[in-house]
C-alpha positions as CSV (number, residue, x, y, z in Angstrom):
1,M,47.4,-50.8,39.3
2,N,49.9,-50.6,36.6
3,N,51.9,-47.4,35.7
4,K,52.1,-48.3,32.1
5,P,50.9,-46.5,28.9
6,M,47.4,-46.8,28.2
7,L,45.5,-46.6,24.8
8,N,42.4,-44.7,24.7
9,A,39.6,-45.5,21.9
10,Y,36.2,-45.8,21.1
11,P,35.5,-49.8,20.6
12,D,34.9,-49.0,16.9
13,S,37.9,-46.6,16.3
14,M,40.3,-48.8,14.8
15,G,38.6,-51.1,12.4
16,G,34.7,-51.2,13.3
17,R,34.7,-53.5,16.2
18,L,36.7,-54.0,19.4
19,S,37.8,-57.4,18.1
20,D,39.6,-55.4,15.3
21,I,41.4,-53.4,17.9
22,V,42.4,-56.4,19.7
23,S,43.8,-58.0,16.7
24,I,45.8,-54.9,16.1
25,L,47.3,-55.0,19.8
26,G,48.1,-58.6,19.1
27,Q,50.4,-57.9,16.3
28,E,54.1,-58.0,16.8
29,E,55.0,-54.4,16.2
30,M,52.5,-53.7,18.9
31,K,54.2,-56.2,21.4
32,D,54.8,-54.7,25.0
33,V,53.6,-51.2,24.1
34,F,50.3,-50.7,26.2
35,G,49.9,-52.1,29.6
36,S,46.2,-50.7,29.7
37,F,43.2,-49.7,27.3
38,Y,40.8,-47.0,28.2
39,I,37.7,-48.0,26.1
40,L,35.0,-45.4,25.9
41,P,31.5,-46.1,27.2
42,S,29.9,-47.0,23.8
43,I,31.1,-50.5,24.5
44,Y,28.0,-50.5,26.7
45,H,24.3,-50.0,25.4
46,S,23.9,-46.2,24.8
47,D,22.0,-44.0,22.6
48,L,23.6,-40.4,22.8
49,D,26.7,-38.4,23.2
50,R,28.6,-41.5,21.7
51,G,28.2,-43.6,24.7
52,F,27.8,-41.2,27.7
53,S,23.9,-41.7,27.8
54,V,23.9,-45.2,29.1
55,I,20.9,-47.4,28.6
56,D,22.8,-50.0,30.6
57,Y,26.2,-51.5,31.4
58,D,25.7,-54.7,29.4
59,L,28.2,-55.1,26.7
60,N,27.1,-53.6,23.3
61,E,26.9,-56.6,21.1
62,E,27.4,-54.9,17.9
63,L,31.0,-53.6,18.9
64,A,31.9,-56.0,21.5
65,D,31.7,-59.2,23.3
66,R,33.1,-61.0,26.4
67,K,35.9,-62.7,24.2
68,D,37.3,-59.5,23.1
69,L,37.8,-58.9,27.0
70,E,39.4,-62.2,27.5
71,E,41.6,-61.6,24.6
72,L,43.0,-58.5,26.0
73,K,43.6,-60.3,29.4
74,K,45.7,-62.8,27.6
75,L,47.9,-59.8,26.2
76,Q,48.2,-58.4,29.6
77,I,46.3,-55.3,29.2
78,D,43.9,-54.3,31.8
79,L,41.0,-52.1,31.3
80,K,40.1,-48.5,32.3
81,L,35.9,-48.2,31.9
82,D,33.3,-45.5,32.5
83,F,30.6,-45.2,35.2
84,V,28.4,-42.5,34.8
85,L,27.1,-41.3,38.2
86,N,25.0,-38.4,37.5
87,H,22.7,-39.6,34.9
88,A,21.2,-42.4,32.9
89,S,19.4,-42.7,29.4
90,A,15.8,-41.9,29.0
91,Q,15.8,-45.3,27.4
92,S,17.1,-47.0,30.3
93,P,15.0,-49.6,31.8
94,Q,14.3,-47.6,34.8
95,F,13.1,-44.5,33.1
96,K,11.0,-46.5,30.8
97,D,9.3,-48.0,33.7
98,L,8.6,-44.7,35.3
99,I,7.1,-43.6,31.8
100,R,4.9,-46.8,31.7
101,H,3.8,-47.1,35.1
102,G,4.1,-43.2,36.5
103,E,3.2,-42.8,40.0
104,Q,2.9,-46.6,40.5
105,S,6.4,-47.2,39.1
106,E,9.0,-48.6,41.4
107,Y,11.7,-46.4,40.1
108,K,9.6,-43.3,40.6
109,D,12.3,-41.8,42.8
110,F,15.0,-43.2,40.9
111,F,15.5,-40.0,39.2
112,I,14.8,-36.5,40.6
113,N,11.2,-35.0,40.8
114,W,11.6,-31.4,40.1
115,N,8.9,-30.4,42.3
116,E,9.6,-32.5,45.1
117,F,13.1,-31.3,45.1
118,W,12.1,-27.5,45.0
119,E,9.0,-27.8,47.3
120,G,8.7,-24.6,49.5
121,C,11.3,-22.9,47.4
122,G,9.3,-21.3,44.5
123,S,6.1,-21.0,43.0
124,V,4.5,-23.2,40.5
125,T,4.1,-21.9,36.8
126,E,1.2,-22.4,34.3
127,E,3.3,-25.3,32.7
128,G,3.2,-27.1,36.0
129,Y,6.7,-26.9,37.4
130,I,8.1,-25.2,40.1
131,Q,10.2,-21.6,39.5
132,P,12.5,-21.6,42.1
133,E,13.3,-18.4,43.9
134,E,16.6,-16.4,42.4
135,K,18.2,-16.9,45.9
136,Y,18.2,-20.5,45.4
137,L,19.4,-20.5,42.0
138,K,22.3,-17.8,42.0
139,N,25.1,-20.5,42.8
140,M,23.6,-22.8,40.2
141,F,25.2,-23.2,36.8
142,F,23.1,-25.1,34.1
143,R,24.4,-26.5,31.0
144,K,21.8,-25.3,28.7
145,P,19.3,-22.5,28.4
146,G,16.4,-22.5,31.1
147,L,15.9,-24.7,33.7
148,P,17.0,-28.6,33.5
149,I,13.7,-29.8,33.1
150,L,12.1,-32.6,30.9
151,M,8.3,-32.8,31.3
152,V,7.4,-36.5,31.5
153,K,4.1,-37.6,30.7
154,F,2.5,-40.1,32.9
155,P,-0.1,-42.9,31.7
156,D,-3.0,-40.9,33.2
157,G,-2.2,-37.7,31.2
158,K,-0.3,-35.8,34.0
159,K,3.1,-34.3,33.2
160,V,5.6,-34.2,35.6
161,P,8.8,-32.3,35.8
162,Y,12.2,-34.3,36.4
163,W,15.7,-33.0,36.5
164,N,17.8,-33.2,33.4
165,T,20.9,-31.7,33.3
166,F,22.3,-32.6,29.9
167,Y,20.7,-33.4,26.5
168,Q,17.0,-33.9,26.0
169,E,14.7,-34.4,23.0
170,E,11.0,-36.2,22.7
171,R,10.6,-38.3,19.7
172,D,7.8,-40.4,18.2
173,F,8.8,-43.3,20.0
174,G,9.6,-41.4,23.4
175,Y,12.3,-39.5,24.9
176,L,16.2,-39.2,24.4
177,G,18.0,-37.6,27.0
178,Q,20.4,-38.0,30.1
179,M,18.0,-38.1,33.1
180,D,19.7,-37.1,36.5
181,L,19.6,-40.0,39.2
182,N,18.4,-39.1,42.6
183,I,21.3,-40.1,45.1
184,K,19.0,-40.1,48.0
185,S,17.3,-43.2,46.6
186,P,18.1,-46.5,48.2
187,K,17.4,-47.9,44.4
188,V,20.0,-45.6,43.1
189,W,22.7,-47.0,45.4
190,D,21.7,-50.6,44.6
191,F,22.2,-49.7,41.0
192,Y,25.7,-48.0,41.8
193,R,26.7,-51.4,43.5
194,D,25.6,-53.8,40.8
195,T,27.2,-51.5,38.2
196,L,30.5,-51.5,39.7
197,K,30.6,-55.4,40.2
198,K,29.6,-55.6,36.4
199,I,32.4,-53.4,35.4
200,A,34.8,-55.2,37.6
201,S,33.7,-58.3,36.1
202,Y,34.8,-57.0,32.5
203,G,38.3,-56.7,33.8
204,A,38.5,-53.1,34.7
205,K,41.2,-52.0,37.2
206,I,40.4,-48.3,36.9
207,V,37.0,-46.7,36.9
208,R,36.5,-43.2,35.4
209,L,33.6,-41.6,37.3
210,D,32.0,-39.5,34.8
211,A,29.9,-36.2,35.6
212,F,30.1,-37.2,39.4
213,A,30.4,-33.8,40.4
214,Y,26.8,-32.9,39.2
215,A,25.1,-35.8,41.1
216,P,25.0,-34.3,44.8
217,K,22.3,-31.6,44.7
218,E,20.8,-29.4,47.5
219,P,18.4,-26.4,47.2
220,G,20.3,-23.3,47.4
221,E,23.9,-25.2,46.9
222,K,25.8,-25.3,44.0
223,N,24.8,-28.0,41.6
224,F,28.5,-28.8,40.6
225,L,31.0,-29.8,43.0
226,N,29.0,-28.8,46.3
227,E,30.7,-29.5,49.5
228,P,30.5,-31.5,51.5
229,G,28.0,-33.6,49.4
230,T,30.6,-34.3,46.6
231,W,33.1,-35.8,48.8
232,E,30.4,-37.9,50.6
233,L,29.3,-39.5,47.5
234,L,32.9,-40.3,46.4
235,N,33.5,-41.8,49.8
236,R,30.4,-44.0,49.4
237,I,31.3,-45.0,45.9
238,R,34.9,-45.8,47.1
239,E,33.4,-48.1,49.8
240,L,31.3,-50.0,47.0
241,A,34.5,-50.2,44.8
242,E,37.0,-51.5,47.2
243,P,35.7,-55.3,47.4
244,Y,36.6,-55.4,43.6
245,H,40.0,-53.7,44.0
246,L,39.0,-50.8,41.6
247,T,41.0,-47.5,41.3
248,L,38.5,-44.6,41.1
249,L,39.5,-41.8,38.7
250,P,37.0,-39.0,39.3
251,E,36.8,-36.7,36.1
252,I,36.4,-33.0,36.6
253,H,37.5,-29.9,35.0
254,A,38.1,-26.8,37.1
255,A,40.5,-23.9,37.0
256,Y,44.0,-24.8,38.4
257,E,43.4,-21.6,40.7
258,E,40.6,-23.5,42.6
259,Q,43.0,-26.4,43.5
260,I,40.4,-29.2,43.0
261,Y,43.0,-31.4,41.9
262,K,44.7,-31.2,45.1
263,K,41.6,-31.7,47.1
264,L,41.1,-35.0,45.3
265,S,44.7,-35.9,45.8
266,D,44.5,-35.2,49.4
267,K,41.6,-37.2,49.8
268,G,43.5,-40.2,48.2
269,Y,41.9,-40.3,44.7
270,M,44.1,-40.1,41.4
271,T,43.6,-37.1,39.2
272,Y,43.2,-36.3,35.7
273,D,46.3,-34.1,34.6
274,F,44.2,-32.0,32.4
275,F,46.7,-29.2,32.8
276,L,49.2,-30.9,30.7
277,P,47.8,-30.6,27.1
278,G,47.9,-26.9,27.3
279,L,51.4,-26.6,29.1
280,V,52.9,-29.0,26.5
281,L,51.5,-26.5,23.7
282,D,52.6,-23.6,25.6
283,A,56.2,-24.8,26.1
284,I,56.6,-26.1,22.4
285,E,54.9,-23.0,20.7
286,N,56.5,-20.5,23.1
287,R,59.9,-22.1,23.3
288,R,59.8,-22.0,27.0
289,S,59.8,-24.7,29.9
290,C,59.3,-22.7,33.2
291,Y,55.4,-23.2,33.5
292,L,55.6,-27.1,32.6
293,A,58.6,-27.6,34.7
294,A,56.7,-25.9,37.8
295,W,53.7,-28.2,37.3
296,A,56.1,-31.3,37.0
297,K,57.9,-30.4,40.3
298,E,54.5,-29.6,41.8
299,L,53.3,-33.2,41.2
300,L,56.4,-34.7,42.8
301,E,56.6,-32.6,45.7
302,N,52.8,-33.1,46.6
303,N,52.9,-36.8,45.6
304,I,49.8,-36.4,43.2
305,K,48.8,-39.5,41.2
306,T,47.7,-38.7,37.7
307,V,46.6,-40.1,34.4
308,N,47.9,-37.6,31.9
309,M,47.0,-37.1,28.0
310,L,47.7,-35.0,25.2
311,G,44.4,-35.5,23.1
312,C,41.2,-37.1,24.1
313,H,37.6,-37.8,22.9
314,D,36.8,-34.3,24.3
315,G,38.4,-30.9,23.5
316,I,41.7,-29.7,24.7
317,P,41.3,-28.1,28.2
318,M,41.8,-24.5,28.7
319,L,39.7,-23.5,31.8
320,D,42.1,-25.6,33.7
321,L,45.2,-23.3,32.9
322,K,43.5,-20.4,34.8
323,G,46.0,-19.4,37.5
324,L,48.6,-21.7,36.0
325,L,49.1,-19.7,32.7
326,P,48.8,-15.9,32.5
327,E,45.2,-15.2,31.0
328,K,46.7,-13.6,27.7
329,D,48.7,-16.8,27.2
330,I,45.7,-19.0,27.4
331,Q,43.8,-16.6,25.1
332,N,46.8,-16.6,22.7
333,L,46.7,-20.6,22.8
334,I,43.1,-20.6,21.9
335,D,43.5,-18.3,19.0
336,L,46.4,-20.4,17.9
337,I,44.5,-23.9,17.9
338,V,41.5,-22.2,16.3
339,E,43.9,-20.7,13.4
340,R,45.2,-24.0,12.9
341,G,41.5,-25.6,12.3
342,G,40.2,-26.1,15.8
343,V,36.7,-25.1,17.1
344,V,35.7,-23.3,20.3
345,K,33.0,-25.0,22.2
346,N,29.7,-22.8,22.2
347,L,27.7,-23.1,25.3
348,H,24.5,-21.0,25.4
349,G,25.8,-18.9,22.6
350,Q,28.9,-17.7,24.6
351,K,32.1,-18.9,23.4
352,N,35.1,-19.6,25.5
353,V,33.0,-20.3,28.6
354,Y,35.1,-23.3,29.1
355,Y,38.2,-22.3,27.4
356,Q,38.0,-25.6,25.6
357,V,39.1,-26.0,22.1
358,N,38.0,-29.0,20.0
359,A,41.2,-30.2,17.7
360,A,43.3,-33.0,17.0
361,Y,46.3,-32.7,19.0
362,F,48.5,-33.1,15.9
363,S,46.9,-30.3,14.0
364,A,46.8,-28.2,17.2
365,L,50.6,-28.7,16.8
366,G,50.6,-27.2,13.4
367,E,50.9,-30.9,11.7
368,S,54.5,-30.9,12.6
369,E,55.7,-34.5,13.2
370,Q,58.7,-33.4,15.1
371,K,56.6,-31.2,17.5
372,L,54.2,-34.4,18.1
373,L,57.2,-36.5,18.8
374,M,58.6,-34.1,21.3
375,A,55.3,-33.6,23.1
376,R,54.8,-37.5,23.1
377,A,58.4,-37.7,24.6
378,I,57.4,-35.2,27.4
379,Q,54.2,-36.9,28.1
380,L,56.0,-40.5,28.7
381,F,58.2,-38.8,30.9
382,M,55.9,-36.7,33.1
383,P,54.9,-38.0,36.5
384,G,51.6,-39.9,35.9
385,K,50.2,-42.9,33.8
386,P,50.1,-42.0,30.3
387,Q,46.9,-42.2,28.3
388,I,47.3,-42.1,24.6
389,W,44.5,-41.3,22.1
390,Y,44.5,-43.6,19.1
391,L,44.1,-40.6,16.6
392,D,47.2,-38.9,18.0
393,F,49.2,-42.0,18.0
394,F,48.5,-42.2,14.2
395,A,49.1,-38.3,13.6
396,G,45.3,-37.8,13.0
397,K,44.2,-34.4,11.6
398,N,41.3,-32.1,12.3
399,D,38.2,-33.8,10.6
400,C,36.3,-30.7,9.5
401,E,33.9,-32.5,7.4
402,A,32.7,-34.6,10.2
403,V,31.9,-31.3,12.2
404,K,30.0,-30.0,9.2
405,R,28.1,-33.5,8.9
406,A,27.3,-33.5,12.6
407,G,25.7,-30.3,12.7
408,E,25.5,-27.4,15.4
409,A,26.6,-29.9,18.2
410,G,29.2,-31.6,16.3
411,H,32.2,-29.7,17.2
412,K,33.7,-32.9,19.3
413,E,33.6,-35.0,15.9
414,I,36.8,-33.2,14.8
415,N,39.0,-35.3,16.7
416,R,37.0,-38.7,16.7
417,T,37.7,-40.0,13.2
418,N,36.8,-43.9,12.7
419,L,39.7,-45.6,11.2
420,T,39.4,-48.7,8.9
421,A,41.9,-51.7,9.7
422,E,43.3,-50.8,6.3
423,E,44.2,-47.3,7.3
424,V,45.4,-48.6,10.7
425,R,47.7,-51.0,8.9
426,A,49.1,-48.3,6.7
427,A,49.5,-45.8,9.5
428,L,51.7,-48.4,11.5
429,K,54.3,-48.0,8.5
430,K,54.6,-44.2,9.1
431,D,57.9,-43.0,10.4
432,V,56.1,-40.9,13.1
433,V,54.3,-43.7,14.4
434,K,57.0,-46.3,14.2
435,K,59.0,-43.5,16.4
436,Q,56.1,-43.2,18.8
437,L,55.9,-47.3,19.3
438,E,59.5,-47.0,19.9
439,M,59.2,-44.4,22.7
440,I,56.1,-46.1,24.3
441,R,57.5,-49.5,24.5
442,F,60.6,-48.1,25.9
443,R,58.2,-46.5,28.6
444,N,56.4,-49.5,29.0
445,T,59.4,-52.0,29.5
446,C,62.3,-49.8,31.1
447,R,62.4,-50.8,34.7
448,A,63.2,-47.1,35.6
449,F,59.6,-46.2,35.1
450,E,58.1,-48.9,37.6
451,E,56.3,-48.0,40.5
452,G,58.6,-46.4,43.3
453,A,60.7,-44.7,40.8
454,E,62.8,-41.8,41.9
455,V,62.1,-39.0,39.5
456,S,63.6,-35.5,39.3
457,V,63.0,-32.5,37.1
458,E,65.5,-29.7,36.1
459,E,64.7,-26.6,34.3
460,Q,67.4,-23.9,33.0
461,E,66.9,-21.3,30.1
462,G,64.3,-23.4,28.2
463,V,65.9,-26.5,28.5
464,L,64.0,-29.2,30.4
465,R,65.5,-32.4,31.8
466,I,63.3,-35.1,33.6
467,V,65.4,-38.3,34.8
468,W,63.6,-41.4,36.2
469,K,65.7,-44.1,38.3
470,N,64.6,-47.4,39.7
471,H,66.0,-51.0,40.1
472,G,69.5,-49.7,39.1
473,A,68.2,-48.6,35.7
474,T,68.0,-44.8,34.4
475,A,66.0,-43.1,32.0
476,A,66.5,-39.4,31.1
477,L,64.7,-36.9,28.5
478,T,66.2,-33.5,27.9
479,V,64.1,-31.1,25.8
480,D,65.7,-27.8,24.4
481,F,62.5,-25.8,23.5
482,G,64.7,-22.9,22.0
483,E,66.2,-25.6,19.3
484,G,63.1,-27.6,19.1
485,R,64.8,-30.7,19.8
486,Y,64.6,-33.6,22.4
487,E,66.9,-36.4,23.4
488,I,66.0,-39.8,25.4
489,G,69.0,-41.6,27.2
490,E,69.3,-44.4,29.1
491,S,71.7,-46.3,31.4
């Protein structure tokens, strides 16, 4: 796997189809900028959550085809793609077969029958599902009000409860939802194996494991990151991925103080640097470098391999900072981003449950081009593989109108604006974009950043210095947070 900068976008984020993005990446001004491309899962057939409710892992012909992937390979750009381990769409072939054939379906055990899972752990309600005793539920956390159940109507009229952690809705044509997979079923493991093979055939080098920590479930245990079930699942997935030379990137949000990122690293996995977005905001807005520098040093001292970012398709993580930043400073960051137009995620009517704020990173920085350039420079010099959200790259602002149009669950749309090809061409002429291009190209081509580099971090009185050395080349970043300026040098 290369260590070069990675573009991050939906297939329709920049022009309407993946072919439009490929065309943009092939332009002269984009030469030698990105070595990888994380394409979000609407590249597959999906129906909800902008791709994360996958029907099947075939390419969505409305947005992409094999030719686009072949062109990316010619540009020497490899791929990062998603694999959603915990669930599949209620419109998936497997769930449709369950609806059609009921007890006779070959996929009857592909999904989690709620009553079979909880047998002997509670009593059956009038509605026909088991209400587990409180002692079995006390360690569980559900992503929506009530129990995570969808009552599925079989052909004989009987309603059977199935586990449904995330979205669900019944429509005239059937169900919409994300149905949890039963990882104890051999058919699920056949599905996992076939899916990894298919993803590898698209040219993927990195596979992001979405919602993996919800997949292992046992009565009385946590339904998120239970142990040892989570690690057993990951080990089996890694065994399936190895023949295809895939690097796994487990996606998980957890407070720094829980040290989950370190457990993942110790077990040989790459991990997301969900701490960096908040730490960079803290350093720039509070004009201090101590917390950011301490994190950079920890990454180096513990040889933690990361994919880092500023913005992404989701919110700016704040829960992750617990134990890394003082609690009052986390709250101050939340308040500042909200004051600048961000939206706090609302879960079960309780705000700040995740300390996640949805906002364009440029808007979170007060729409200051100098701050955006400084933040980008820091990201590019931090240990890890830089992942760059397309809208940040083009200095995109909060899309509050998109949030209104999307309704109650539309908070994420604030940072997902689709750009037309004309808007992209115009943005490439902006000074703030040109300067980012220059920095990213430098990060992509300078030999100092290649694998095996010696990286050092120094910090004193609000000044941060990060130096990379490799192959006789040196690249250095000096950031003076007090003065609000940065300098990049090479030799």
